[in-house]
C-alpha positions, 0 to 999 in steps of 0.5 A, a space after each residue: 725734448 722728447 723721452 726716448 721711448 724707442 730705440 734711436 732710428 727705429 723708424 728709418 726703414 719707413 722709406 722716402 718713397 712711401 712718405 712721398 706717396 703720403 704727401 701726394 695723398 694730402 692734396 687728394 684728400 684736401 680736395 675730396 673731404 667735406 669741411 667745417 666744424 659743426 654748429 651747436 653746443 661745443 665741447 672742449 677738446 681734451 686737454 686744451 684747457 689746463 685740468 685745474 680750470 677745465 671744470 670751471 670753463 665747461 660750467 661757466 661757458 654755458 652761462 648764456 647763449 652768447 658764449 660756450 666753453 670753447 669761446 670762453 677758453 679762447 678768451 682766457 688763452 688770448 688774454 693771459 695764456 691761462 696764467 692766473 698771475 698775469 698783469 699787463 702794462 694797462 693794469 689788467 689783472 689775473 687769468 681773465 685780465 680785468 682792469 680794476 674798475 671793471 672788476 669792481 663793477 662786474 667781479 663776482 664771488 664765483 666759489 662762494 667763499 665770501 670774497 671776490 679775488 681777481 687773482 683767483 681763477 675760481 672767481 675770475 673765470 666765472 666773472 669773465 663768463 658773467 661779464 660776457 653775458 651781461 654785455 650780450 644782454 646790453 646789445 641783445 636787440 642789435 642786428 647780427 651775430 649775438 656772440 660777435 656783438 658781445 665780443 665787440 662790446 667787450 673790446 669797444 663798449 656796448 655803446 659803440 655796438 649799439 651806435 653802429 648796429 653791429 660790430 663797429 668799424 674799428 680795426 682793433 675791434 674787428 680783429 678782436 672778434 676775428 681772433 676769438 672766434 677763430 681761436 674758439 675752433 682750437 679749443 672745441 672738440 671737432 664735431 665732424 672730420 676736419 679738412 686737411 690743409 693743402 699746405 701740409 704737403 709742402 710742410 712735410 716736404 720741407 721737413 723731409 729735406 732736413 732728415 739727418 740734420 743734428 738737433 740743436 736746442 733753440 735751433 731755428 735752422 739759421 746759417 749761424 746755427 748750421 741749419 739745425 733745429 729743435 722740435 718746434 723750430 723744425 715745425 715752425 720752419 716747415 709751415 713757414 716755408 708754405 706761408 703759415 707763421 706759427 708761434 715758436 714754442 710747441 704748446 702754443 703751436 697746439 692752438 693753431 687749428 682744430 684737433 683731429 682724433 688719433 684715427 683721423 690723423 692725416 699727413 701734415 698734422 702736428 702731433 704733440 707729446 707731454 708728461 701731463 695728458 690733461 694740460 696743453 700748456 705742459 706740452 714739451 715736444 712736437 713733430 709732423 705726422 707723415 702717416 702710418 703711425 710715424 712723424 718727422 721730428 727733431 727728438 733730442 740733443 745728440 740725435 738727428 731729425 728722423 722718423 719716429 713712431 707717435 704711439 708712445 705713452 706721452 702722445 698728447 694729441 694733434 692739430 690740423 694747422 690752418 692759416 686763420 688759426 695760426 694768424 689768430 694766435 697772440 704773439 705773447 701768452 
């Protein structure tokens, strides 16, 4: 639910014709921009890693050439959602999800306090980076991409990577490599302008049809709910209408693609709001950008889906949704 920084309905005068021009413009821009993320060392996108862990991820993500801070962040998010108390049914523990046997061999005293605590991110994050680099050294002579070979070793074991001379033909392992390398883009600060999604126009068109619909906490737009939505229910449904499945909650939707800066926003980008501008896990509101400094959003109980300005004190950042980025997100974090 978003704080009421402006008077209700202040943006209604934006006008549907103007919005439709913006929607058409998405297709034009999508066909004309040069694409892709640049190569080289990657910096973390602002706020993508909780502030308490950002210095650790930035430092230890540069431990060896096979990893970088964004890749390490993607692993931690995929494994635990940055939850230092996470524990799986397979007894994997902590923010980096080490099983006890692997921790006994590869856990390190990252903060130099004399112990190795799998539940302490100050030990677990350095240990995750160290373990990645150790695996990379085991498969350094294997042909192919060193980072992909390292990730495959993490999932299937270095022996399998050496045996198959690259990522082994295991569906689970190939998916693991794809997921982490795709999520990496969500945690990296874009080095070039990011291509817009052609589905963005369809998502805006869907949200536009819902203008005036009353807000419902937990609303997914079902008939039983009277077609009502909350903020992330609306954005999820809008992108689902064009074939992209997003997570249910706003702070996970933030990881569905790379993050354009404020002056690079294009219609269809998701825009996010938070009381903690250093931590994407604290995001509490999301809308769909339509251009001109406005979004369509479901703001709060008692309000309706409407146009609102995005330039408020709680503006956190934006995500340009991609199909691959959405598919890479873990189903639970």
